[in-house]
All heavy atoms as a GROMACS GRO file, in nm:
protein
  618
    1MET      N    1  14.576  18.688  11.556
    1MET     CA    2  14.564  18.659  11.419
    1MET      C    3  14.576  18.507  11.401
    1MET      O    4  14.652  18.443  11.461
    1MET     CB    5  14.677  18.729  11.334
    1MET     CG    6  14.676  18.684  11.192
    1MET     SD    7  14.814  18.756  11.091
    1MET     CE    8  14.749  18.917  11.089
    2VAL      N    9  14.493  18.450  11.308
    2VAL     CA   10  14.488  18.311  11.284
    2VAL      C   11  14.589  18.277  11.165
    2VAL      O   12  14.592  18.344  11.071
    2VAL     CB   13  14.347  18.271  11.245
    2VAL    CG1   14  14.348  18.115  11.211
    2VAL    CG2   15  14.255  18.295  11.357
    3LYS      N   16  14.666  18.172  11.186
    3LYS     CA   17  14.756  18.125  11.085
    3LYS      C   18  14.726  17.978  11.063
    3LYS      O   19  14.691  17.903  11.148
    3LYS     CB   20  14.904  18.137  11.138
    3LYS     CG   21  14.945  18.277  11.156
    3LYS     CD   22  15.096  18.290  11.141
    3LYS     CE   23  15.127  18.435  11.141
    3LYS     NZ   24  15.254  18.468  11.076
    4ILE      N   25  14.743  17.946  10.942
    4ILE     CA   26  14.732  17.805  10.893
    4ILE      C   27  14.880  17.751  10.880
    4ILE      O   28  14.954  17.804  10.799
    4ILE     CB   29  14.658  17.790  10.760
    4ILE    CG1   30  14.517  17.846  10.782
    4ILE    CG2   31  14.653  17.648  10.712
    4ILE    CD1   32  14.438  17.851  10.659
    5ARG      N   33  14.912  17.652  10.962
    5ARG     CA   34  15.051  17.603  10.970
    5ARG      C   35  15.056  17.458  11.004
    5ARG      O   36  14.948  17.392  11.030
    5ARG     CB   37  15.122  17.683  11.074
    5ARG     CG   38  15.071  17.659  11.217
    5ARG     CD   39  15.129  17.755  11.314
    5ARG     NE   40  15.081  17.730  11.452
    5ARG     CZ   41  15.093  17.817  11.550
    5ARG    NH1   42  15.158  17.928  11.532
    5ARG    NH2   43  15.046  17.783  11.671
    6LEU      N   44  15.181  17.403  11.010
    6LEU     CA   45  15.192  17.257  11.042
    6LEU      C   46  15.221  17.246  11.197
    6LEU      O   47  15.281  17.325  11.253
    6LEU     CB   48  15.314  17.205  10.970
    6LEU     CG   49  15.310  17.199  10.818
    6LEU    CD1   50  15.440  17.153  10.760
    6LEU    CD2   51  15.193  17.118  10.768
    7ALA      N   52  15.156  17.135  11.244
    7ALA     CA   53  15.181  17.096  11.390
    7ALA      C   54  15.234  16.964  11.387
    7ALA      O   55  15.187  16.869  11.321
    7ALA     CB   56  15.048  17.101  11.465
    8ARG      N   57  15.351  16.940  11.442
    8ARG     CA   58  15.423  16.809  11.434
    8ARG      C   59  15.362  16.706  11.527
    8ARG      O   60  15.335  16.735  11.647
    8ARG     CB   61  15.569  16.826  11.468
    8ARG     CG   62  15.654  16.702  11.437
    8ARG     CD   63  15.798  16.734  11.450
    8ARG     NE   64  15.880  16.629  11.383
    8ARG     CZ   65  15.943  16.533  11.440
    8ARG    NH1   66  15.938  16.528  11.575
    8ARG    NH2   67  16.020  16.445  11.373
    9MET      N   68  15.350  16.587  11.471
    9MET     CA   69  15.297  16.466  11.540
    9MET      C   70  15.402  16.356  11.524
    9MET      O   71  15.501  16.376  11.463
    9MET     CB   72  15.160  16.425  11.489
    9MET     CG   73  15.056  16.545  11.491
    9MET     SD   74  15.021  16.620  11.640
    9MET     CE   75  14.939  16.500  11.729
   10GLY      N   76  15.370  16.248  11.563
   10GLY     CA   77  15.445  16.127  11.533
   10GLY      C   78  15.561  16.112  11.635
   10GLY      O   79  15.573  16.193  11.727
   11SER      N   80  15.653  16.024  11.613
   11SER     CA   81  15.762  15.999  11.712
   11SER      C   82  15.891  16.050  11.649
   11SER      O   83  15.901  16.104  11.543
   11SER     CB   84  15.773  15.847  11.744
   11SER     OG   85  15.791  15.781  11.624
   12LYS      N   86  15.997  16.026  11.732
   12LYS     CA   87  16.136  16.073  11.694
   12LYS      C   88  16.174  16.004  11.566
   12LYS      O   89  16.155  15.879  11.542
   12LYS     CB   90  16.223  16.036  11.805
   12LYS     CG   91  16.369  16.089  11.785
   12LYS     CD   92  16.452  16.061  11.914
   12LYS     CE   93  16.592  16.112  11.894
   12LYS     NZ   94  16.672  16.077  12.015
   13ASN      N   95  16.224  16.078  11.466
   13ASN     CA   96  16.267  16.029  11.339
   13ASN      C   97  16.154  15.973  11.249
   13ASN      O   98  16.183  15.918  11.145
   13ASN     CB   99  16.382  15.926  11.349
   13ASN     CG  100  16.503  15.976  11.412
   13ASN    OD1  101  16.539  16.100  11.387
   13ASN    ND2  102  16.565  15.901  11.495
   14LYS      N  103  16.029  15.988  11.298
   14LYS     CA  104  15.914  15.948  11.208
   14LYS      C  105  15.804  16.064  11.214
   14LYS      O  106  15.704  16.050  11.270
   14LYS     CB  107  15.852  15.820  11.260
   14LYS     CG  108  15.948  15.698  11.247
   14LYS     CD  109  15.878  15.578  11.297
   14LYS     CE  110  15.983  15.461  11.295
   14LYS     NZ  111  15.927  15.336  11.350
   15PRO      N  112  15.842  16.176  11.153
   15PRO     CA  113  15.745  16.285  11.163
   15PRO      C  114  15.622  16.273  11.084
   15PRO      O  115  15.626  16.215  10.973
   15PRO     CB  116  15.833  16.404  11.114
   15PRO     CG  117  15.919  16.341  11.010
   15PRO     CD  118  15.954  16.203  11.073
   16LYS      N  119  15.513  16.317  11.138
   16LYS     CA  120  15.391  16.336  11.072
   16LYS      C  121  15.335  16.471  11.107
   16LYS      O  122  15.362  16.522  11.225
   16LYS     CB  123  15.285  16.223  11.111
   16LYS     CG  124  15.333  16.090  11.058
   16LYS     CD  125  15.235  15.988  11.099
   16LYS     CE  126  15.266  15.842  11.043
   16LYS     NZ  127  15.399  15.805  11.027
   17TYR      N  128  15.265  16.540  11.026
   17TYR     CA  129  15.215  16.674  11.058
   17TYR      C  130  15.071  16.683  11.040
   17TYR      O  131  15.017  16.624  10.949
   17TYR     CB  132  15.293  16.770  10.963
   17TYR     CG  133  15.439  16.777  10.983
   17TYR    CD1  134  15.522  16.694  10.906
   17TYR    CD2  135  15.503  16.862  11.068
   17TYR    CE1  136  15.662  16.697  10.917
   17TYR    CE2  137  15.632  16.862  11.090
   17TYR     CZ  138  15.714  16.778  11.009
   17TYR     OH  139  15.850  16.783  11.028
   18ARG      N  140  15.012  16.766  11.114
   18ARG     CA  141  14.870  16.810  11.095
   18ARG      C  142  14.870  16.948  11.034
   18ARG      O  143  14.959  17.032  11.075
   18ARG     CB  144  14.792  16.820  11.221
   18ARG     CG  145  14.762  16.684  11.284
   18ARG     CD  146  14.674  16.720  11.413
   18ARG     NE  147  14.634  16.595  11.475
   18ARG     CZ  148  14.590  16.586  11.596
   18ARG    NH1  149  14.576  16.688  11.676
   18ARG    NH2  150  14.566  16.470  11.638
   19ILE      N  151  14.790  16.978  10.942
   19ILE     CA  152  14.769  17.121  10.897
   19ILE      C  153  14.656  17.175  10.975
   19ILE      O  154  14.544  17.122  10.979
   19ILE     CB  155  14.738  17.120  10.747
   19ILE    CG1  156  14.846  17.052  10.664
   19ILE    CG2  157  14.709  17.261  10.700
   19ILE    CD1  158  14.816  17.025  10.519
   20VAL      N  159  14.690  17.283  11.054
   20VAL     CA  160  14.584  17.336  11.151
   20VAL      C  161  14.574  17.482  11.136
   20VAL      O  162  14.664  17.558  11.089
   20VAL     CB  163  14.628  17.298  11.292
   20VAL    CG1  164  14.634  17.154  11.327
   20VAL    CG2  165  14.757  17.363  11.331
   21ALA      N  166  14.458  17.530  11.178
   21ALA     CA  167  14.429  17.668  11.187
   21ALA      C  168  14.448  17.699  11.343
   21ALA      O  169  14.384  17.642  11.426
   21ALA     CB  170  14.290  17.704  11.147
   22ALA      N  171  14.540  17.791  11.365
   22ALA     CA  172  14.574  17.818  11.514
   22ALA      C  173  14.604  17.974  11.525
   22ALA      O  174  14.656  18.032  11.430
   22ALA     CB  175  14.697  17.737  11.555
   23ASP      N  176  14.572  18.018  11.640
   23ASP     CA  177  14.622  18.158  11.666
   23ASP      C  178  14.771  18.161  11.677
   23ASP      O  179  14.828  18.063  11.724
   23ASP     CB  180  14.555  18.200  11.805
   23ASP     CG  181  14.569  18.348  11.829
   23ASP    OD1  182  14.686  18.389  11.850
   23ASP    OD2  183  14.465  18.417  11.818
   24GLU      N  184  14.825  18.273  11.628
   24GLU     CA  185  14.978  18.277  11.628
   24GLU      C  186  15.037  18.282  11.763
   24GLU      O  187  15.161  18.247  11.778
   24GLU     CB  188  15.018  18.407  11.541
   24GLU     CG  189  14.977  18.534  11.614
   24GLU     CD  190  15.025  18.652  11.523
   24GLU    OE1  191  15.090  18.639  11.420
   24GLU    OE2  192  14.991  18.764  11.564
   25LYS      N  193  14.956  18.303  11.872
   25LYS     CA  194  15.013  18.299  12.001
   25LYS      C  195  15.024  18.168  12.064
   25LYS      O  196  15.094  18.147  12.155
   25LYS     CB  197  14.927  18.380  12.096
   25LYS     CG  198  14.920  18.530  12.054
   25LYS     CD  199  14.817  18.608  12.150
   25LYS     CE  200  14.798  18.744  12.094
   25LYS     NZ  201  14.692  18.815  12.158
   26PHE      N  202  14.953  18.063  12.002
   26PHE     CA  203  14.961  17.926  12.054
   26PHE      C  204  15.087  17.863  12.007
   26PHE      O  205  15.146  17.896  11.914
   26PHE     CB  206  14.839  17.844  11.991
   26PHE     CG  207  14.705  17.894  12.032
   26PHE    CD1  208  14.591  17.861  11.955
   26PHE    CD2  209  14.677  17.970  12.142
   26PHE    CE1  210  14.474  17.899  11.987
   26PHE    CE2  211  14.557  18.010  12.171
   26PHE     CZ  212  14.446  17.974  12.094
   27LYS      N  213  15.132  17.773  12.092
   27LYS     CA  214  15.264  17.694  12.067
   27LYS      C  215  15.241  17.609  11.940
   27LYS      O  216  15.129  17.574  11.901
   27LYS     CB  217  15.297  17.602  12.183
   27LYS     CG  218  15.327  17.678  12.307
   27LYS     CD  219  15.363  17.580  12.417
   27LYS     CE  220  15.399  17.664  12.545
   27LYS     NZ  221  15.439  17.570  12.650
   28ARG      N  222  15.351  17.571  11.878
   28ARG     CA  223  15.344  17.500  11.750
   28ARG      C  224  15.275  17.369  11.766
   28ARG      O  225  15.189  17.342  11.676
   28ARG     CB  226  15.495  17.461  11.706
   28ARG     CG  227  15.495  17.387  11.576
   28ARG     CD  228  15.625  17.320  11.544
   28ARG     NE  229  15.658  17.213  11.641
   28ARG     CZ  230  15.768  17.150  11.642
   28ARG    NH1  231  15.862  17.169  11.563
   28ARG    NH2  232  15.778  17.050  11.729
   29ASP      N  233  15.290  17.296  11.868
   29ASP     CA  234  15.219  17.165  11.884
   29ASP      C  235  15.111  17.177  11.993
   29ASP      O  236  15.060  17.075  12.039
   29ASP     CB  237  15.321  17.059  11.930
   29ASP     CG  238  15.424  17.039  11.826
   29ASP    OD1  239  15.395  17.064  11.710
   29ASP    OD2  240  15.538  16.994  11.856
   30GLY      N  241  15.070  17.295  12.029
   30GLY     CA  242  14.971  17.318  12.137
   30GLY      C  243  14.837  17.328  12.082
   30GLY      O  244  14.789  17.258  11.995
   31ARG      N  245  14.755  17.417  12.139
   31ARG     CA  246  14.619  17.438  12.103
   31ARG      C  247  14.603  17.479  11.953
   31ARG      O  248  14.695  17.539  11.893
   31ARG     CB  249  14.559  17.553  12.178
   31ARG     CG  250  14.514  17.518  12.322
   31ARG     CD  251  14.471  17.632  12.404
   31ARG     NE  252  14.351  17.701  12.335
   31ARG     CZ  253  14.300  17.818  12.376
   31ARG    NH1  254  14.357  17.880  12.480
   31ARG    NH2  255  14.193  17.871  12.321
   32PHE      N  256  14.493  17.446  11.898
   32PHE     CA  257  14.460  17.493  11.758
   32PHE      C  258  14.312  17.510  11.751
   32PHE      O  259  14.234  17.464  11.843
   32PHE     CB  260  14.512  17.388  11.658
   32PHE     CG  261  14.470  17.247  11.682
   32PHE    CD1  262  14.347  17.200  11.640
   32PHE    CD2  263  14.544  17.162  11.753
   32PHE    CE1  264  14.301  17.076  11.658
   32PHE    CE2  265  14.500  17.027  11.776
   32PHE     CZ  266  14.385  16.988  11.728
   33LEU      N  267  14.260  17.568  11.651
   33LEU     CA  268  14.120  17.596  11.635
   33LEU      C  269  14.051  17.480  11.556
   33LEU      O  270  13.941  17.447  11.585
   33LEU     CB  271  14.099  17.733  11.570
   33LEU     CG  272  14.165  17.849  11.641
   33LEU    CD1  273  14.159  17.980  11.546
   33LEU    CD2  274  14.093  17.872  11.768
   34GLU      N  275  14.125  17.432  11.453
   34GLU     CA  276  14.064  17.331  11.368
   34GLU      C  277  14.173  17.260  11.288
   34GLU      O  278  14.267  17.317  11.248
   34GLU     CB  279  13.964  17.393  11.272
   34GLU     CG  280  13.883  17.300  11.186
   34GLU     CD  281  13.772  17.366  11.108
   34GLU    OE1  282  13.774  17.480  11.102
   34GLU    OE2  283  13.695  17.280  11.058
   35ILE      N  284  14.151  17.124  11.275
   35ILE     CA  285  14.239  17.048  11.186
   35ILE      C  286  14.190  17.062  11.044
   35ILE      O  287  14.078  17.032  11.015
   35ILE     CB  288  14.246  16.900  11.229
   35ILE    CG1  289  14.292  16.887  11.379
   35ILE    CG2  290  14.325  16.818  11.138
   35ILE    CD1  291  14.283  16.748  11.433
   36LEU      N  292  14.281  17.093  10.953
   36LEU     CA  293  14.245  17.114  10.822
   36LEU      C  294  14.304  16.999  10.726
   36LEU      O  295  14.263  16.993  10.607
   36LEU     CB  296  14.302  17.245  10.769
   36LEU     CG  297  14.247  17.366  10.850
   36LEU    CD1  298  14.317  17.489  10.797
   36LEU    CD2  299  14.097  17.376  10.840
   37GLY      N  300  14.394  16.918  10.771
   37GLY     CA  301  14.447  16.814  10.692
   37GLY      C  302  14.562  16.744  10.761
   37GLY      O  303  14.595  16.766  10.885
   38HIS      N  304  14.624  16.650  10.689
   38HIS     CA  305  14.741  16.574  10.735
   38HIS      C  306  14.847  16.575  10.626
   38HIS      O  307  14.821  16.579  10.504
   38HIS     CB  308  14.703  16.430  10.763
   38HIS     CG  309  14.597  16.419  10.868
   38HIS    ND1  310  14.617  16.430  11.003
   38HIS    CD2  311  14.465  16.407  10.847
   38HIS    CE1  312  14.500  16.421  11.067
   38HIS    NE2  313  14.404  16.407  10.972
   39TYR      N  314  14.982  16.567  10.674
   39TYR     CA  315  15.093  16.557  10.577
   39TYR      C  316  15.191  16.453  10.635
   39TYR      O  317  15.226  16.462  10.757
   39TYR     CB  318  15.151  16.693  10.565
   39TYR     CG  319  15.286  16.692  10.497
   39TYR    CD1  320  15.299  16.649  10.367
   39TYR    CD2  321  15.405  16.746  10.559
   39TYR    CE1  322  15.424  16.645  10.302
   39TYR    CE2  323  15.526  16.753  10.494
   39TYR     CZ  324  15.535  16.696  10.368
   39TYR     OH  325  15.660  16.706  10.310
   40ASP      N  326  15.223  16.355  10.553
   40ASP     CA  327  15.319  16.259  10.595
   40ASP      C  328  15.435  16.251  10.492
   40ASP      O  329  15.423  16.208  10.384
   40ASP     CB  330  15.250  16.115  10.596
   40ASP     CG  331  15.342  16.012  10.651
   40ASP    OD1  332  15.457  16.031  10.688
   40ASP    OD2  333  15.302  15.890  10.659
   41PRO      N  334  15.549  16.311  10.527
   41PRO     CA  335  15.669  16.316  10.439
   41PRO      C  336  15.746  16.181  10.429
   41PRO      O  337  15.832  16.176  10.344
   41PRO     CB  338  15.748  16.424  10.504
   41PRO     CG  339  15.719  16.422  10.644
   41PRO     CD  340  15.576  16.385  10.653
   42THR      N  341  15.715  16.086  10.515
   42THR     CA  342  15.791  15.959  10.525
   42THR      C  343  15.758  15.872  10.412
   42THR      O  344  15.835  15.777  10.384
   42THR     CB  345  15.790  15.896  10.661
   42THR    OG1  346  15.647  15.863  10.677
   42THR    CG2  347  15.837  15.989  10.769
   43THR      N  348  15.632  15.881  10.358
   43THR     CA  349  15.598  15.783  10.248
   43THR      C  350  15.654  15.833  10.121
   43THR      O  351  15.691  15.955  10.101
   43THR     CB  352  15.448  15.771  10.240
   43THR    OG1  353  15.388  15.901  10.213
   43THR    CG2  354  15.380  15.718  10.372
   44ASN      N  355  15.668  15.742  10.027
   44ASN     CA  356  15.718  15.773   9.888
   44ASN      C  357  15.612  15.736   9.786
   44ASN      O  358  15.590  15.618   9.762
   44ASN     CB  359  15.846  15.699   9.869
   44ASN     CG  360  15.918  15.751   9.746
   44ASN    OD1  361  15.885  15.848   9.686
   44ASN    ND2  362  16.024  15.686   9.704
   45PRO      N  363  15.551  15.836   9.716
   45PRO     CA  364  15.556  15.970   9.738
   45PRO      C  365  15.484  16.026   9.860
   45PRO      O  366  15.403  15.947   9.913
   45PRO     CB  367  15.487  16.028   9.613
   45PRO     CG  368  15.392  15.925   9.574
   45PRO     CD  369  15.455  15.798   9.610
   46PHE      N  370  15.510  16.148   9.903
   46PHE     CA  371  15.457  16.194  10.031
   46PHE      C  372  15.303  16.189  10.024
   46PHE      O  373  15.247  16.206   9.918
   46PHE     CB  374  15.509  16.323  10.073
   46PHE     CG  375  15.467  16.438   9.982
   46PHE    CD1  376  15.353  16.508   9.993
   46PHE    CD2  377  15.559  16.477   9.880
   46PHE    CE1  378  15.319  16.617   9.912
   46PHE    CE2  379  15.521  16.589   9.797
   46PHE     CZ  380  15.397  16.658   9.812
   47SER      N  381  15.238  16.179  10.138
   47SER     CA  382  15.097  16.179  10.153
   47SER      C  383  15.052  16.313  10.203
   47SER      O  384  15.100  16.366  10.299
   47SER     CB  385  15.055  16.065  10.250
   47SER     OG  386  14.917  16.079  10.287
   48LEU      N  387  14.953  16.370  10.130
   48LEU     CA  388  14.895  16.501  10.161
   48LEU      C  389  14.744  16.488  10.154
   48LEU      O  390  14.690  16.467  10.042
   48LEU     CB  391  14.948  16.613  10.080
   48LEU     CG  392  14.893  16.746  10.107
   48LEU    CD1  393  14.947  16.800  10.244
   48LEU    CD2  394  14.940  16.840   9.996
   49ILE      N  395  14.670  16.517  10.271
   49ILE     CA  396  14.523  16.515  10.261
   49ILE      C  397  14.482  16.648  10.320
   49ILE      O  398  14.524  16.692  10.427
   49ILE     CB  399  14.464  16.404  10.346
   49ILE    CG1  400  14.512  16.268  10.296
   49ILE    CG2  401  14.312  16.416  10.362
   49ILE    CD1  402  14.487  16.153  10.387
   50VAL      N  403  14.404  16.727  10.240
   50VAL     CA  404  14.363  16.866  10.284
   50VAL      C  405  14.215  16.881  10.268
   50VAL      O  406  14.156  16.830  10.165
   50VAL     CB  407  14.431  16.971  10.195
   50VAL    CG1  408  14.387  17.112  10.248
   50VAL    CG2  409  14.582  16.956  10.218
   51LYS      N  410  14.149  16.934  10.363
   51LYS     CA  411  14.000  16.960  10.356
   51LYS      C  412  14.003  17.101  10.290
   51LYS      O  413  14.004  17.202  10.357
   51LYS     CB  414  13.936  16.960  10.488
   51LYS     CG  415  13.933  16.836  10.557
   51LYS     CD  416  13.878  16.834  10.693
   51LYS     CE  417  13.901  16.702  10.777
   51LYS     NZ  418  13.866  16.729  10.910
   52ARG      N  419  13.992  17.102  10.154
   52ARG     CA  420  13.996  17.229  10.082
   52ARG      C  421  13.897  17.325  10.113
   52ARG      O  422  13.922  17.443  10.114
   52ARG     CB  423  14.006  17.189   9.934
   52ARG     CG  424  14.042  17.298   9.835
   52ARG     CD  425  14.194  17.331   9.867
   52ARG     NE  426  14.220  17.448   9.784
   52ARG     CZ  427  14.333  17.459   9.714
   52ARG    NH1  428  14.423  17.358   9.717
   52ARG    NH2  429  14.359  17.565   9.651
   53ASP      N  430  13.767  17.282  10.131
   53ASP     CA  431  13.658  17.378  10.164
   53ASP      C  432  13.690  17.452  10.291
   53ASP      O  433  13.663  17.575  10.307
   53ASP     CB  434  13.530  17.307  10.161
   53ASP     CG  435  13.522  17.189  10.254
   53ASP    OD1  436  13.633  17.133  10.290
   53ASP    OD2  437  13.412  17.152  10.304
   54LYS      N  438  13.735  17.379  10.400
   54LYS     CA  439  13.767  17.443  10.524
   54LYS      C  440  13.891  17.534  10.517
   54LYS      O  441  13.896  17.648  10.577
   54LYS     CB  442  13.790  17.340  10.633
   54LYS     CG  443  13.666  17.258  10.669
   54LYS     CD  444  13.680  17.177  10.790
   54LYS     CE  445  13.550  17.110  10.813
   54LYS     NZ  446  13.526  17.093  10.955
   55LEU      N  447  13.992  17.504  10.443
   55LEU     CA  448  14.103  17.585  10.419
   55LEU      C  449  14.058  17.719  10.350
   55LEU      O  450  14.102  17.822  10.396
   55LEU     CB  451  14.206  17.511  10.328
   55LEU     CG  452  14.334  17.586  10.290
   55LEU    CD1  453  14.428  17.598  10.418
   55LEU    CD2  454  14.410  17.521  10.184
   56ASP      N  455  13.982  17.706  10.248
   56ASP     CA  456  13.934  17.823  10.176
   56ASP      C  457  13.857  17.908  10.266
   56ASP      O  458  13.856  18.030  10.258
   56ASP     CB  459  13.859  17.787  10.047
   56ASP     CG  460  13.944  17.719   9.939
   56ASP    OD1  461  14.069  17.746   9.950
   56ASP    OD2  462  13.894  17.654   9.863
   57TRP      N  463  13.767  17.852  10.357
   57TRP     CA  464  13.689  17.925  10.441
   57TRP      C  465  13.774  18.013  10.540
   57TRP      O  466  13.751  18.127  10.561
   57TRP     CB  467  13.598  17.831  10.531
   57TRP     CG  468  13.498  17.911  10.614
   57TRP    CD1  469  13.378  17.956  10.578
   57TRP    CD2  470  13.523  17.949  10.747
   57TRP    NE1  471  13.315  18.021  10.685
   57TRP    CE2  472  13.401  18.021  10.790
   57TRP    CE3  473  13.623  17.940  10.836
   57TRP    CZ2  474  13.393  18.073  10.914
   57TRP    CZ3  475  13.606  17.984  10.964
   57TRP    CH2  476  13.491  18.059  11.010
   58TRP      N  477  13.879  17.947  10.599
   58TRP     CA  478  13.971  18.022  10.685
   58TRP      C  479  14.044  18.133  10.616
   58TRP      O  480  14.052  18.243  10.672
   58TRP     CB  481  14.069  17.922  10.753
   58TRP     CG  482  14.011  17.852  10.866
   58TRP    CD1  483  13.969  17.718  10.874
   58TRP    CD2  484  13.987  17.902  11.010
   58TRP    NE1  485  13.921  17.688  10.996
   58TRP    CE2  486  13.926  17.800  11.079
   58TRP    CE3  487  13.997  18.030  11.060
   58TRP    CZ2  488  13.886  17.820  11.217
   58TRP    CZ3  489  13.962  18.042  11.191
   58TRP    CH2  490  13.910  17.947  11.268
   59VAL      N  491  14.091  18.106  10.497
   59VAL     CA  492  14.158  18.215  10.419
   59VAL      C  493  14.061  18.322  10.388
   59VAL      O  494  14.112  18.440  10.400
   59VAL     CB  495  14.218  18.157  10.294
   59VAL    CG1  496  14.281  18.259  10.203
   59VAL    CG2  497  14.328  18.048  10.328
   60SER      N  498  13.943  18.300  10.349
   60SER     CA  499  13.850  18.403  10.327
   60SER      C  500  13.810  18.486  10.444
   60SER      O  501  13.764  18.594  10.433
   60SER     CB  502  13.721  18.347  10.258
   60SER     OG  503  13.647  18.274  10.353
   61HIS      N  504  13.827  18.430  10.562
   61HIS     CA  505  13.796  18.498  10.686
   61HIS      C  506  13.930  18.564  10.748
   61HIS      O  507  13.930  18.595  10.868
   61HIS     CB  508  13.728  18.407  10.792
   61HIS     CG  509  13.590  18.390  10.756
   61HIS    ND1  510  13.547  18.309  10.657
   61HIS    CD2  511  13.482  18.444  10.814
   61HIS    CE1  512  13.412  18.305  10.652
   61HIS    NE2  513  13.372  18.400  10.744
   62GLY      N  514  14.033  18.569  10.672
   62GLY     CA  515  14.154  18.649  10.712
   62GLY      C  516  14.265  18.568  10.768
   62GLY      O  517  14.366  18.630  10.819
   63ALA      N  518  14.260  18.431  10.766
   63ALA     CA  519  14.378  18.356  10.813
   63ALA      C  520  14.493  18.368  10.715
   63ALA      O  521  14.474  18.368  10.595
   63ALA     CB  522  14.335  18.214  10.830
   64GLN      N  523  14.616  18.372  10.768
   64GLN     CA  524  14.735  18.377  10.686
   64GLN      C  525  14.789  18.234  10.681
   64GLN      O  526  14.804  18.167  10.784
   64GLN     CB  527  14.832  18.470  10.746
   64GLN     CG  528  14.798  18.617  10.728
   64GLN     CD  529  14.916  18.699  10.778
   64GLN    OE1  530  15.011  18.649  10.844
   64GLN    NE2  531  14.907  18.828  10.738
   65VAL      N  532  14.822  18.194  10.557
   65VAL     CA  533  14.881  18.067  10.533
   65VAL      C  534  15.031  18.074  10.548
   65VAL      O  535  15.101  18.164  10.485
   65VAL     CB  536  14.850  18.007  10.390
   65VAL    CG1  537  14.902  17.867  10.371
   65VAL    CG2  538  14.696  18.015  10.375
   66SER      N  539  15.095  17.982  10.619
   66SER     CA  540  15.244  17.983  10.628
   66SER      C  541  15.305  17.939  10.500
   66SER      O  542  15.246  17.888  10.408
   66SER     CB  543  15.288  17.882  10.740
   66SER     OG  544  15.283  17.750  10.696
   67GLU      N  545  15.436  17.971  10.483
   67GLU     CA  546  15.504  17.952  10.364
   67GLU      C  547  15.516  17.806  10.328
   67GLU      O  548  15.494  17.761  10.209
   67GLU     CB  549  15.648  18.008  10.376
   67GLU     CG  550  15.726  18.005  10.249
   67GLU     CD  551  15.869  18.069  10.261
   67GLU    OE1  552  15.880  18.154  10.347
   67GLU    OE2  553  15.958  18.026  10.187
   68THR      N  554  15.540  17.717  10.422
   68THR     CA  555  15.545  17.574  10.401
   68THR      C  556  15.415  17.517  10.357
   68THR      O  557  15.410  17.445  10.260
   68THR     CB  558  15.599  17.516  10.537
   68THR    OG1  559  15.718  17.571  10.577
   68THR    CG2  560  15.619  17.360  10.506
   69VAL      N  561  15.309  17.552  10.422
   69VAL     CA  562  15.177  17.506  10.383
   69VAL      C  563  15.135  17.550  10.245
   69VAL      O  564  15.082  17.479  10.171
   69VAL     CB  565  15.070  17.545  10.486
   69VAL    CG1  566  14.934  17.499  10.443
   69VAL    CG2  567  15.100  17.479  10.620
   70SER      N  568  15.172  17.682  10.217
   70SER     CA  569  15.135  17.722  10.086
   70SER      C  570  15.208  17.651   9.976
   70SER      O  571  15.156  17.622   9.871
   70SER     CB  572  15.156  17.880  10.076
   70SER     OG  573  15.291  17.905  10.080
   71LYS      N  574  15.336  17.618   9.998
   71LYS     CA  575  15.415  17.535   9.904
   71LYS      C  576  15.358  17.400   9.885
   71LYS      O  577  15.350  17.346   9.777
   71LYS     CB  578  15.562  17.530   9.949
   71LYS     CG  579  15.639  17.652   9.935
   71LYS     CD  580  15.782  17.634   9.975
   71LYS     CE  581  15.861  17.759   9.965
   71LYS     NZ  582  16.004  17.743  10.014
   72LEU      N  583  15.301  17.336   9.987
   72LEU     CA  584  15.252  17.202   9.982
   72LEU      C  585  15.114  17.202   9.915
   72LEU      O  586  15.085  17.125   9.828
   72LEU     CB  587  15.232  17.148  10.124
   72LEU     CG  588  15.355  17.099  10.194
   72LEU    CD1  589  15.322  17.068  10.337
   72LEU    CD2  590  15.421  16.983  10.122
   73VAL      N  591  15.030  17.294   9.949
   73VAL     CA  592  14.886  17.293   9.913
   73VAL      C  593  14.862  17.354   9.771
   73VAL      O  594  14.785  17.301   9.691
   73VAL     CB  595  14.799  17.361  10.010
   73VAL    CG1  596  14.654  17.374   9.964
   73VAL    CG2  597  14.807  17.287  10.146
   74TYR      N  598  14.925  17.466   9.750
   74TYR     CA  599  14.892  17.545   9.626
   74TYR      C  600  14.981  17.515   9.501
   74TYR      O  601  14.981  17.586   9.414
   74TYR     CB  602  14.908  17.695   9.660
   74TYR     CG  603  14.795  17.734   9.752
   74TYR    CD1  604  14.835  17.784   9.880
   74TYR    CD2  605  14.666  17.728   9.718
   74TYR    CE1  606  14.725  17.821   9.974
   74TYR    CE2  607  14.561  17.767   9.812
   74TYR     CZ  608  14.600  17.820   9.934
   74TYR     OH  609  14.499  17.854  10.020
   75LYS      N  610  15.044  17.394   9.505
   75LYS     CA  611  15.119  17.350   9.384
   75LYS      C  612  15.028  17.306   9.278
   75LYS      O  613  14.934  17.236   9.295
   75LYS     CB  614  15.225  17.239   9.415
   75LYS     CG  615  15.345  17.306   9.479
   75LYS     CD  616  15.456  17.203   9.489
   75LYS     CE  617  15.571  17.256   9.545
   75LYS     NZ  618  15.686  17.173   9.564
   0.00000   0.00000   0.00000
């Protein structure tokens, strides 16, 4: 099953995240199918860039959105 979730990037104490479509069997920071956006919580206000058309395509094809991503994107 495909899930849309965050993959952590960046260095220690400076997190940056990619919003990715990945199979649920893949590791959190491992393989993924496609990058759908970026999230940077360290800036004030936080930075969020999402490819909305690709996100909607994955959701329409059965991907499940994680709770964290849904809180960020669907506000």
